[in-house]
N, C-alpha and C positions, 0 to 999 in steps of 0.2 A: 506618647508620654513626654511631658515637657523636660527638656534637658538644656544645659548650657556648657560651653567649653571655655575653660580658663587657661590662657597661655602662660607657661612658666619658662620664659626665655626662649631660646632657639633650639632647645633639645628636649622639652617635655611639655605636656599639657594634661589637664584634668577634665574629665567628663563628670558632670554632676547632675543628679536628679533632685532639684531643689524642693519639689513638692512632696517628696517621699521621705519616710523614716522607718525605723524598725525593720520588721521582717520584709515588708514590701520593698523598701529601699535596697536591702541586702540581696534580695532575690533578683532585682533588676540589674544590680552590679554583677552578680554571678552570671546572669544570662549574657550580658554584654561581654564579659571576660571570656566566656566559653566561645562566643562567636569570633572574638579577636584571636584566641589561641588556635581555632580551626584555620583561620586565614594564615597564621604564622606557620602552622604545620604544612599547609599547602604551598608555602613560599610566596603568598600574595602580599604579606606584610613582612618586611625585613628590617634589620637594624634595631630591634627592640632590646634594650638593656634590662628593663625591669617593668613589671606591672604591679602596682600597689593598690590593693582593694581597701576601701573603707565602707562604712555602713550605707552610704548613698552616693559614693563617688569612686572613680577609678582613674589613677594617674599612670600615664605612659611615659617612660623615660627612654629616649632614643639616642643612638650613636650618631653624632653629627657628621661623622665621616662616611657612614655607609647607608644611613636612612634618608629617604626623600620625605622630609617633614610634611610638606604640603600634601603629598600623595597619601601618606599614612593618615593624616588628619581627615582628609576627604573620605577615605575608606571607613574610618571609625565613625564618622558622622552618618554614613549610609547604614552602618550596622546598628547604630543607636536607634534609628527609626523602627527597628524590629524588636526592641526589648520589651514591648508590651506583652509578648508571649514569654512568660517566665516559667513554663513547664520545665521541670528538671527531674533527674533521677535522684530519689531520696538517698542521702548519705547514710552512714551508720547510726544506729540508735545506741547511745551509751547509757547504761543504767548504773549510776554511781552511788555508793553508800555515803551517807552523811550523818554525823552525830550532831543532833540538835540539843545537846545537854550541857549543863554546867558551864565550865570555863570555855568550852568549845563554841558556845553560843552567847557571847557577851552582850549582844544587842537584841536578842530575841524578846525579852520581856518588855523592853521599851517599844519595840515595833508593835507588839501585841497591844500594849496600852494605847499607843497612838492610833491603832486601827480599830480600837474598841472591841477586841476579841481576846480569846484565851491564847496562850502559847501553843496549845494543841491545835487550835484552829489555824494559826499561822503555819505550823509545820505541815498540816494536811493540805492547805492551799498551795504552799510552795512546792511540796513533793508530789502533788497530784498532777501538776502541769508538765507537759512535754514541751521543751524549749527548742527553738531553732538556734543554731550557732550562726550568728551574724558574721563574725570575723574573729581572727586571732590577732591580738595586738597588746600594746602597753608593756607586756613582758613576753618572753618566749613561752608559747603554749597557753597564754591567757585567753580563755574563751568568753566573748561577750554573747550572752544568751537572752532571747526575748520570746514572748513578752510576758512580763510579770502580771499577775492578776491585778486589776485596778484597785482592789482593796488593800494591796501591799505596796502601792507606789508612793514613795516618799523621796524628797530631795536628798542629796548627799549630806553627810554630817557637816555641821557648821565648823567643827574642829577635827580635822583629819588626824588619824593616828600616825605616829612616827614609824611604828612597826606593826604590820599585820602579818600574823603567822602564815607560813606556807600551808596550803590546803583550805584556807578559809573560804567559806561559801557566803556570798554577800549579795545585797540588793541595793539598787539606787535607781530612782525614777522608774522606767518601765523595763529595766534589765536586771538580770542576775548574772553572777560570774563566780569563778573559782580562781584564787590567787595561787599560781604554781610555786611562787617563791616568796620568801619574806620580803616585805617592802612597805613603804608608806602607803596609806590608802584612806579614802574618805567614805567608803561605802558602809552600810549597816551589816554587821556580821551575824549571820543566823546559825552557822554550823561549821563543821570541819570535815573535809573529805580526805581519806588516806591514800587515794589513788594518785600516783605520780603522773602529772600531765605533760612532763617534758623529760626526755632522756636522750642525750646526744649520741648514745650508743645504738639507738634504734634506727632502722632504715629511714623511718619517718619520725624525727625527734618529737614533734608535737603530736600528742595522742589524738586530739580532737581537731577536726578541720571544718572550715566554712561549709555549710550545707548539711552537716551532721545534725543530729538531735540529741538532747540530753534529758534524762529523767532521774530524779533523786529518790533514793530509798533510805528512810530513817533507820539508823542502827543505834544500839546502846553504846555507852562509854566503853564498856568492857570489849564489845565487838570491834569498835573503832580501834582501840589500842592493840588488840590482837592483829587486826588487819595491817596496821602500821608496822608492827614488828615483823610480820611475814613479808611485807614489801621490802623493808630494810634488809632482811636476811636473804632476799632473792627467791623466796618460796612462791611468790605470786607473780603473774604476768598481767600487767595493766591492760593489754590488748584484749583479754578475754571478757572484759566488761562491755565490749561493743559487739553488736550483731548487725549483719547486713540487712537492708530493707527487703 
């Protein structure tokens, strides 16, 4: 698999798979990261301050006082040669409720019109797909999910919103995502999910992780609002929405 190494000064470098994207890119990055972490556990790679995964690249940040930069670089290059084998243990499958109705789905009708189908068709296509979690980024707990059915692939909005409500389920290009927090955003909003994706009080604050999978289940406005109330009252546990492979 073609790769390239980008030097970031004397304490970091990035490994990139330039010909890959989407699920394939993310799986190659996870495979490489797993190999590196195995070497770190065995004490064969030392002085690593951070590993930063992206959809088709991995950045290593090293401690200039304890790491042998050239040795780490050569070791990672040798590990990169083996990333064509991307077999991995499947993560958790998250089945998350989404309300695709009314004010919770402000862009649904426009997406349906642009796709030449009904809103029910869009909901069915979007919720029937099981998505791979490529990475967590942009916000704490924000999952980038792929791949969206080609019928629903549209560029980001030309005019981003200043405020996207927390829980918004959105699409852009070949990905879908859930906004854990209110923030600006330029994706098309199809629905709203009541399940909190980030909680600093959990042992693992981000509910969903890279390598997991996500499937959406349509719920009514009344069911969504009841679920939201129950989560706010502490009556529901977000972790119960996931199951091991």
